[in-house]
Every structure is written in C-alpha cells, then in structure tokens.
N, C-alpha and C positions, 0 to 999 in steps of 0.2 A: 422487378429488383435486381435479378441475375444480370439481364442487359446494361443497367445503371452502373451496376459494380464492374464489370466488365469495361465500360466506358472510362471510367475513373481509373482503373490500372492502364488502360492504356494511355491515357493523359500523361500519366507520372513515368511511363516507359519513355514516352515522346522527347522528355527532356534530355534523355542521353542520345537519343536517335541520330542527331547530325554529326555528332562527333563519332560516332559508331561507323556510320557509312563513308564518312569523309574520312577515315582514318588511310594513310597512304598504301598502296597496292605494294606486292613484295617484286621487286625489277626483276626482270629477267635472268639477270647474271650474278645476283646476289643471293647468297646463302641466308637463311633463316637467322634469327638470333636466339631462338631456342623452341623449345617443346609446345605447341598448343596445349593450354589446360582446359580440364572439363570440370564445372562444377557438380558433376553426376556421373554415377558409374554406369549410367545407361549409354550404350552407343548410339552415337547420332548421326544418321546416313542420311543421303539424299542421292536418289535416281537423276542422272543426267542420260537423257534420250537423245539418240541421233535419228531415229526414224521420223519421216513425215516433218523433219525441220522443227520438233518440239524444243530442244534445248540448243544442241550445238550440230552443226554451226546454225548461223541465224540464217542462212540460205546458201545452197552450195558453191563452192568457189573452190578453184586451184590454187589462190592465194595463199602463200604460206605466211605472210605478213599477217592477212585479217585471221587465219586460222588459229596463228600463235597469240594474238591479241584478245580472240573471244575466248581462248582458253583459260587466260590469264585472268581475264573480267570476271568469267564463271567462278573460278577457284578463289578469287579474293572476296566475292560475295560469300561463297560457301565458308570460307574461313571466317569471315567477319560474323556470320550468323551463329557459330558455336558448331556446326558439323566437325565431325571427326574421319567421316569415310565417305568416298565416293563411289557409288556403282555407274561405272561408264558403260554406255552402250557400244560395244565394239564389233558386234557382229548381228545388226539389225533384221538380216535377212541371209540369204545365202552370197555374203560379202563380206568386206571386211575394211574396219579404219585403222587397217595397218597393213605393213609389207608382208604379204602372205604367199607362200608358195601353193595355195589349196584355193584359196578365195579371191575373186576380183575385186579391185577399189569398189567403195559402197558409191551408187548414183546418190544417194543422202549427203555425200562429202563434198564431191566434185561436181555433180551434176551429170556425170557420163558414166555407168555402171563400167569399170575396167580401167578409168583415167588416172593416174595418181596426181597428186599435189605436185606443186612444181617446186623443183630443188631439190628433189628425194626427200621432202618432209616426211616425216612418220608420225602423225598424231598421238598414238598410244605411248610412244615412247617420250613426246613432248609432255603429254598428261600425266603420266607417270612420274616424271621429273618433276615438273612442277608442283604436282600434289606432294611429293615428298619434303620439298623446300618449304611448305607450307605446314609440315608435321600432320599431312592429312594420308590416311590410308587409301588406296586406289584399288578396285576390284572390276575387272573385266566382265562385263553383262553381255550374256551370249544367247540369242535365241537360237534352239538347236535345230529346228526342224523348216521353218519358214522359208519359201524359196523366193515368192512375191505375193503380196496381198493388198487389200484396199483398192481405193477406186482406178488407180493406175495399174493394177496387176498385170493387164493385158499387154499393155504396151511394156511396161517393166519386162516381161517375159519375154518379149520379140528384142529389147534391148541388151539381154544377157549376152555375153562376149562368148565366142565359140569355146573358150577355154575355162569357162563356167563348169562345176562338176554337175549342175544340172543340166545343161546342154549336152555335155558328154556322155550323161547317162541319164536320158529322159525315163528309162524304165525303171528308175528310182522315185519318179514324181508322181504324184498324183492332183489332179485338179479338184478345187473344192471350193464351192460358194465362191466362184468366182477367182479365187487364188489360186496358188500353186504351192504345195508342201511336198518335203521329202517323205517316204513311207518308212514309220519307224519300225516296221517287221522286218526289213531287207538287213542283214547283217553288215552289209558293205555301207548301208548309210549309217549305222551305229559306228563303225569304224572311222568313218569319216570326220563324222561330229568328236569322235575322241582322238584324232588327230588334228583337228582344230584347236582343240583345247592343249594339247601337248605342244602345239606350235608357239602359243602364248606363254606358256608358263616356261618354254624353254628359252623364249628369247625376250622376253621382260619382266621386269622387276615388279610384278604386280602382287597386291597382297590378297588377292583370293580371285576366285571364278565363279560366276554367278549364272544360272540361268533362271528365266522368269516364267510365267505363268503357261506358257504357250506349248502343248505336246501335242496330242492329237487333236485336230480342229473341230472335231464333231464325232457323235455316234455315226453317222450313216456316211462315213469315209470309205471310199471305196477300194480298200484293200483285199478284194478276196483273191487276189491272185498270190499275193505274199500270203496270206491266211492260208490257202491250200497247199502252199510249199513247204511253210515252215509251222504250221499251227499244231502238228503232232497231238492231235487229240484232244488238245485244251478248248474249252468254250472260247469264242469269241473275245469275251470281256476278259476273262484272265489271260490269253494269249498277248493281247494288248497292252496290259499292264506289265506283264513280263517283260515285254520288249524296252518298255519305259524303264523298267527296274534294272535291266540289263545295261542300258546305257548310264544309267546313275551310278552303278557300282563302278563301271568302266571309267567314268570320269573321274570319281574319286581316287581311284588307284592310280590314275593318270597323274592328277595334282599333286598327291602325295609321294610320288615316286622320285621326285628330283631332288636332291640334296639343296639345291640352289633356291628352294622353294619349301623350305621347311616352315616357313613363316607364313605359306599361301593356305588359305583355307578354300573350301566348295561349301556353297550353298544355294539353296533354290527358293525362289519367292513365288511359290503356288497361289491360285485364287484363295479367296478367304475361307471357302467351306470346303473341309475335306470330304464327308458325306453328311447328308441331312438325317436328324435321328428321330423326325417325328414317326410316330406309327411303330414303335419298337425297334428299329435300327439302331446302331452302334454309335453312330455320329451325334453332331451338335444338334440341339434344338433349333433349327432353321429350316427355311425354306427358299432354296435359291439353287444358282448354279455350283455344283460341287466337281471338285476336279476328280475325284475318285471314281465317279460315275460317267462325267461327261468328257473328260480328256484323258482318263485311264492314267492317273498318275495318283499313286498311292503313297503319298507323302510318308504315312504313319510306319508302312514297311521300309523305308529308308530310314527312319528315325531307328526302328528295330534292330536293325542289321549293320548300323553305323556306317551309312553311306554318305551321311552329309555332315558337315559341321553345324551347319545351321539352317533353319527354315525362317523364312520371312514372309507369312501369309499375307496377301492385301487385304485387310480389314477393311473395306471402302465403305462402310455403311454408319451412318450416325449411331449413339447412343439412343436407344429406344426404340430404333427401327423393327416394326413387327416382322417383318420376316425374316431378317439378319441383324440381331442386335448386336453393335459392337461390344457392350460388357459380357454379353453371353460369349461372345466367340472368343476374346483376349481371356475369359477365364476357363473356356475349354481347351484351347491350347496351351495353356500354362499346365492345365493338369495332365494332358498328356504328354508332356515333354520333361515333366518334372522327374528327377532323378535319372535321365538319361545323358548321354554325353553330347546330345544334340542342343545347341544355343537357340533360344527363341527371339526373333526379334519381330517386330509388328510394323508391318505396312501402313500408312497413313494416306488418307486421301486429299494431299493439298489440292491438287487438281479441280476438285469440285467447289471450292469457295469462290462465291459469286456468280456461278454458273446458272443462268434462269432454267437450264434443261434439268436441273437437279432439284431435289427436295429443297423445300423453302427454308430450311435448318442451314442447309449450304448456302443458299444464294443470300441469306438475309444475317445469318450470324455464324459463318464459316468458320472463322478464325477465333472465334467463342467455344465452337465444337471442337477444333482441334485442341483447345487450351484445357477443355474437360478430359479429352481423350487423353491427352500427356499426363494429367494427372491421375487418371485411373491407372494407366500403365505404371507409374511411380508406385501406387499402393499395390500393386498385384505382383505375388510373389512368383520368381522362376523368369522373369523376363530379363534378357540382355540388353535390347535396345530396341529404338524405333528407327523407322525409316519413312522420308518423307517423299510422295513424288508429285511435281519433280522441282528440279532447278528452277525453272521460269516462275514459279510460284513465288518463291522467294526473292526472285528479282524483282517481280512485278507488284508484289503485295508488301507494302511497308509495314502494315500492321502485323501479318504474319512474320515478316524478319524481325520484328523487335520482340514478338511475344518467342519466338525460338532462342533469338538472342539471350532474352532474361532467363530462359530455362536452361541453356546449356553454357554459356560462356562465364568464366570465373572474374567476378569484379573485384579491383584491388580494394 
C-alpha cells in the first residue's frame, strides 16, 4: 500500500517536472533577478564531491571552458531542485581546487597534481561567484589529514610534486592501509591545516568551512613516535582525541577571526554514530562504526566547548536498520544538541539509491526511503536542516529530483 501511494505521488509530481528541469539556466554574465525562496525553514544542502570524479569535474581537465560549464550546469540543477547550500570539496587530499600557496593543484581537477587550469582559472572563486548569483550559500569542504588514499594511493604519492608539504615533510606522514595520512599528533600538521583554512577565508567569500568525517584513519595508526614526543602522560586514546580537539578549536577561531567572514561558519560532518551505547555506555543504542572510538573525534566535546557552529552527522542507514536505526539516531542527536548553540543538520545517503550492493530498501525503494526520512526530520524538534550526498544523485535520478523539489521549492 505504501509503495502504491508513493507511485501515485510521483505520478502527480511528474506533471510539473518537465517545466522544472527545462527552465533556463542562469547565464554566466547575468545577475539573478531575486532571492531564492524556500517553502521550509529547514536548510537544504548538497555535497559536491571532487575526489575520484564523483561530481566535479566529470573528468580531469585543464580546460577553463569545460570547468566553467560543468560548474554552471551543476549549480543550475542544485538551484532548480530547491537546495540553498552547497558543500564544495576544495581540499579532497593534500591538494587544492583553488590557487594556494600551501597545497598543489589537485590531480582530481586537472589530471596532474600541481598543474593549474588554463588561463589562470580559479575554480573556487568561480563556484562562489556562480553560487551567489543563484542565491545559494557555498561552504568550502576540506579533508584535513588525507594525503593519498584509494586504489591509486601509491602512484598518487609518487606523483606529488616536490613542493607538496607531504613531500617536503615526510616525517609528518604515516602510511596506513595502503594510503598516506598526516599525523594529527604533530603540532606542525595542525598548524598547516589551520593555515590552509585561513588561506580560504582570507581570499574567498565562502559562507563556511566544513570538515568531513575523516580524522584518524584507524585505531592501529602508527603514531608511536609522535605519541612518545607529545603524549605527556595521557592515554593513547585520550591523546588522539585531544589532538583532534586542538585542531577543531584552532580552525573555529581562525574562521571567526576575520571581520570579512562574519557570516562564515565552521561545521563538521562526522559519521552518524558518536559512540555505541549498548551495554551501559553513554552513546546511542546502535552497533556500528563510531567516530569517538574509531577515529578519535569527540564531536560532543566540540559542542560543549562551542568550537563548531553546526554538526552534520552522516546518518546513512534506513529507518528500521537493526544495527543503526535512522530514527533512533536522529532522535539521539536532536536530544544531545537541544539547548546548545550548535545547529544540527542531518546527512542523508542519496548515493545508496538504486545500488544493488546496498540493502534492498535502498535498491528498490530508495527515493521513498529518503521521503520517509525527510518527513521524520521535519517532525523532529531541534533540527536546522538536511544535507544530501551527493550532487550526482540529483542530476541522475529524476524521481529524487522531483521529490526534493516538491519538498523545498516554493510554488506560486
């Protein structure tokens, strides 16, 4: 019955779909006619991933024309779907999708680490300008510690240019699970990451900076040398969490230290579980990867000390999941952040829709599952917004586009 009802709803939504998707894009040199309106008080955000060619660019290129066109196409879809905020990945690794004095140009952008786009083109500056033309907020999404990871990590490491901070300071880098990561326990590493954020907020009119869910890559991270040098009697676990805490505090202060960035916020998008609470622990009634224990990120400490403007936990499970129920986690996070100065945004797993490797709920009824999750979020007190991973799910899934548009775009 629920499936039949969902199909009927999608049928009626389809009536207006052609008009929505065929509305003219914003020309490159024309200012918008007015502010975008939202039918809902919830912030509606979408991640635009640049690592591994997920969202932008479609394939690495130095062509300014192609990079500009793909940016506009992406933002036109985002605007039409009813989003108001973009999380653009500008530092997927030890690299940059902007003109940086600290990090080399990203190989995900041009195909060669250290090679700039043609004609002096700066993608971040262009994305900010084009987003603001469409009355969209744009936050710079940064991965703080990853240097190289994935199937091509070895070749990516070899291809890093000599002026990469990872190559200049190999003593800051730890090899882990075939990838390479900066050691969070080294003070100079934390300063490098902080300086990287300072460079962004000083030079670009971004509306925020966001860290994703990657901190320590695992519990068996080989940081014995830095622990011996800086541990100062703490347990290894508490020392690691303190290292991350110091970075979060430093970045928050940096983001808010510039008058020109008084509108700029700092947020983190951790994994969906802070700590598992079964067996008398203080966390949620879940069984799964927890960022407190597995990657030493104590997000509730950041809330307590006022070091983040928002948290966006990635609650990437379905309603009713036995190990990590979406409804249980949304309620848990809402309870923990209620009464604090930290806003709560819920991250949704759009990428799972239609994927046969995921649970049949996502493979067969993924759009309907997102619809149920949106309804639950609307009915949960204390939420400021929702965020969808990622842009390509909206671009490639007409049913999801229609659903999102019906939820977040004001109809005249």
